[in-house]
N, C-alpha and C positions, 0 to 999 in steps of 0.2 A: 548570463542573465543577471541583471542587478536585482537583488531581492529587497523588498520593502521590509520594515521592521517586524511585520507579522509572519514572515517566512524566514527560515534559516536553513543553512546547509548542514546536514548531518555528517558524521565521521566517514560514511561510505559514499558520500556524494549525493545522497537522497535529499530532497527538499521537503522539509517538515513545517507544519504550522507551529510557530513559536509557542512554547509552553505545552505542546501536545505531542503525542506519539503517532499522530496521523500525518501521512504524507500528502503533499500536494496532488500526487497522482490519484489518490483515492477520491478526493473531492472532485477533481476534473473528470475522472472516470464516471462517477455518478451523474455529474452534470451532463456529460456527453451521452449518457444513457437516457436523457430526457427528464431527469429528476429536477424538481424545483429546489430553490434554497431551503424551503421548509421541509421537503422530503429528505434532503441531505442532512438537515439538522436531526430529523427522526432517526436516520441511520447512524449518525455520530452525535448523540445528545450532549456530549461534553463540549462541542463546538458551539459557541454563541452564534446566533443567526447573523449578527453584524459582522463577525469574522468571516463567515461563509460568503456573505455578500462582498466583503473586501477582497477575498480570494478570487471570486468570480469576476470582479471588476478588473483585478490585476490580469486575469486570464484574457479578458477582452482586449486589454491594452497591449498585451504581449503574446498574442495568440500563436504566432509562428514559433517563438522560442519555447513556449510552454508545450505546444504540440510536439516539438522536437524532443523535449525532455520526456514527455509521455511515451513517445515512440522508442526512445532509448531504454526507458524503464521496462516497457513490454518486451523488447528484444532481450534484455538481460534476464528477465523472468523466464522467457521461453528457453533461453540457453541453459538455465539452471534446471528447468523441467526435463529437457532432453538429456542432460548429464546425469540426472538422478536415476538410480536403479529402482525398479518396483520392489515393494516389500515382499520378501519370501517368507510367508507366514509359517511354513513348516520349519524353516531354519531358525526363525525367531523362537518358535515353540521349543525346538531342540535345545537352543542355547539357554532358554529360561529354565527348563527342567534340569539341564546339566549344571546350572548354578545352584541347584538344591531347592529351588522354589517350586511350589505347586501350581500347575496350570489349571485354570478354572474356565478356560475358553472352550 
């Protein structure tokens, strides 16, 4: 996917809004949830409304490629969720106390 100047590829292959730490995925996710550009701006107030509109116009012009990116992003996130172990709070407490700290939980 050829990115315009307002989008950039991060070091891990993620597509970010240039000058921000917000991924293309998050803007498109909100949009696909039915949020307007103004509502997306409320969710991400550091993003100027004109930038959000530019991102959404890019999405409309490159829908298949962006949807494929979103699907890959979601698959990767799901893979990480499945690979993650649930937190064992008792083990965490034991390690905390063993390190000499006081447990206040």
